[in-house]
C-alpha positions, 0 to 999 in steps of 0.5 A: 739602416739606422745601425740597431740591433734586430731581435737576434742581435738583441738577444745576443747582447743580452746573453753577455750580461748576468746578475750581479755586473756593474755598467755604467750609462746616463739617464735618459728618462723620469717616468713616474711613478714607473722609474728611471730609463737610462741609457747604457754605454758603448755596446750596451747603448740599445739595451732597454735599462730602467731603475725601478723606483724601489731600487733608486736610493734607501736614502733620498725620494726617488725622484731626487735622487737622480736628474736627466743627464746625470751619469750612473753606475748601477747593478744588473738585478734583471735580464729580460728578454723582453723587457731589457735590463732591470737595474739597482742604483742602491746596490751601487750607493751602499755596495758594502750592505749590498755585497753582506745582504748578497752573501747569506744564504737560506736559512743562516741563522744570524743574531742581533739586538732588536731595534725597534718594533712597529705593528707591521714588524720589527727591526733588528740590528744584526751582530755583523754587517754594516748599518742601514743607512734610513732604518734602524736595523739590517734585519726585519721580522714579519709579524707572522714570523715572530712565534707559531703561538698566536699573539695579541700585540707583538709586545707579547714576543719581543721588546727593544733591547732583547737580543734574538737569532734569527732564521735569513730567508732572503735578501729584501732587494728593494728595501735593502733588509736581511729578512728572518724567521724567529718561529724557524728556531723554534719547535712548530706546535702544530707539527708537534700536535700532529705527531699525536693526533688523528681524525676522529679524536675527541678533544676539548678545546676553548673558543679564541676567535669566532669568524663570519663562518665559524670559530677558531678553537684552541686544541693545544698550545699554540694550536687552532682548529676550525670549526665552520659553521656549517659543523654546529648544530642548528642555531647553536652559538657560541662565544670567546673563552668557551670550553667546548669538546670537538673531534678532528675532520681534517689535519693537514700538516703541510699548511697548517690546518685543522678542520674541526667538528662540533662533537656533542655527547 
């Protein structure tokens, strides 16, 4: 017998591990592009353990950060009976930041200053917590979470140096970011509209965008609905900016969707 634990023995070992545990071991293999294989110390030795490429380091390229034979300490971020243990070296490389981000709770309000505006979102330097080792700010707001209202450019909503407050959504563990929502701190214009609207209601609106399957029409500040092409009169064409009358066909509050039809007098 080789002394390796059977399936039941492996399950018993895994039962002793918890997410957040800190374990030590040796880098056994570097597998591009899948990450790093770790041989854990002691009784955990038989347990498959890996560090995904996004969890190796926030400071250095993943396959330059470690080498085979190197001793490492990492935090357990996943325990799976079939796959084994998932680890994060970034957690132990940045313990203060990792602990801060783990302490946050969904819905918690965080304030800070916009540090950088990119086409994919906005970095925010938070008032509390340590700085990020790489990014301009620990807080990050994706484009859809900036505002309920339509905008063509991020500069219409925020600018560098602006103070903002956002609702914490989740800890983005691969990047070490606090994902925030600015729009969650504002009234949702769709829900306000839905409080008064009803199916069959006739509204006046402006065509805001043409798409292959129809046209979007703005019927209130921050509220757009879709007129499907099947709802248009035969041969009818619309233009962006055109004022038209529409009627509500369906209003879905949960999905924030408004379906309209062309209303002709």
